[in-house]
N, C-alpha and C positions, 0 to 999 in steps of 0.2 A: 841268850839265844833260844828262840822257840824250838819244840822239837820236830816241828814241820819246816823250819826255815833251812836247815842243813839239806833236807830232802828236795826242797825246791831249787836251792842253789845247785845242787848236784844235778837234777834233772835239767836245769837251764844250761849248765855246761855241756852236758851230753848232746842236748838238742842242738846247741850252737855248734859243737864240734861235728856233729853229723852234717849239718848244712853247710859249714866251711868245707868238709872233705868232698861232698857232692859237687859244690861250686868249682873247687880247685880242679878236681878230676875232669870236670867238662870243659874248663879252660885249657887244660894241659894236654888232654888226651889226643893221640893221633888218630885221624880219621883216614883211612884208605880203603874205602870199600871196593870189592871185586866181587865177581859173580859167586865163586865158590865159598865167599865168606858170608854172602847173604842168603844162600838156600838152606832149607830146614836140614836140621842135623839128625841123622838116624844111625847111631852107633857106628859111626865111621864108613857106612855104606852109602851109596848114591840113592838118593830118595826115589821112590817108585810109586806111582799111583798118586791119587788125591789125598791129601793129608787131612782132609776134613772128613773123615768117615765117622758116621754116628757110632757111638758105643751102646751096648745093649744095656738096658736098665739094670740088669743083674750085677754089672760090673760095680755100679754106683752103690747098689744095695749091699754087696759083700764089703765095700769100703766102709758104709755106715755101720754095719754090724761089727766090723773090726773096732771102730771108733767106741761104740757102745760098749762092748766087752772089755776093750783096753782101758778105758776111762775107769771102770771098776777099780783098777789097781791104784788110782789116785785116792779113791775113798778108802780103801782096804788098808793100806799102808800106814797112814796116820792113826787109824782105829786100832791097828795091832799094837802100835807104839804106846798108846794110853789106855789100853783095855784093861789093865788092873785098877786103874782110876775110875772107869766108867762103871763098872759093877753090872748089876742085872739089866738096867736101862739100856746100857751101851750093847749088852749082847741081844736084847730084844730088837733094838734099833737095827743093827747089822743083820740080824735073821730076817726081819722084814725085808731089808734091801736085797738080801741074797734070793728071797722067795720072789721078789719082783723080777730080778735077773733071771731066775730059772723059768719063770712064766714066759719072759720075753725069748729065752733060748728055745723053749719048747714050741712057741708060736712060730718062730722063724723056722725051725726044722719041719714043722708041719705044713707050712707053706712052700717048702721046697727051696727056700732062699739059701741053704747051705749046700746044695747040690750044684756042681758045676758041669755044664754041658759043653 
């Protein structure tokens, strides 16, 4: 058996199982729509006002900054595991990476992206 053949068989079984479960659910699901079930959900409270209010761009900016600085852990953890095998080259690589993150953090701070109003 090829090394990829087992993977493709497993992937096909998972894909087929997913499709089968969705189709069976759509065929067997009870559909009893009523007014309370179809309104927007707001933490158990009755909705008030228009639900399509625009968010300030600062909301999205904070979310993007969180992702950028959170993804750094994805790179730092494997590097820390194999640090002793990488030697000086690995240290210089991560040093450059941390400098780039520090520059991004200072830029975001100077632009006022980290202050919430």
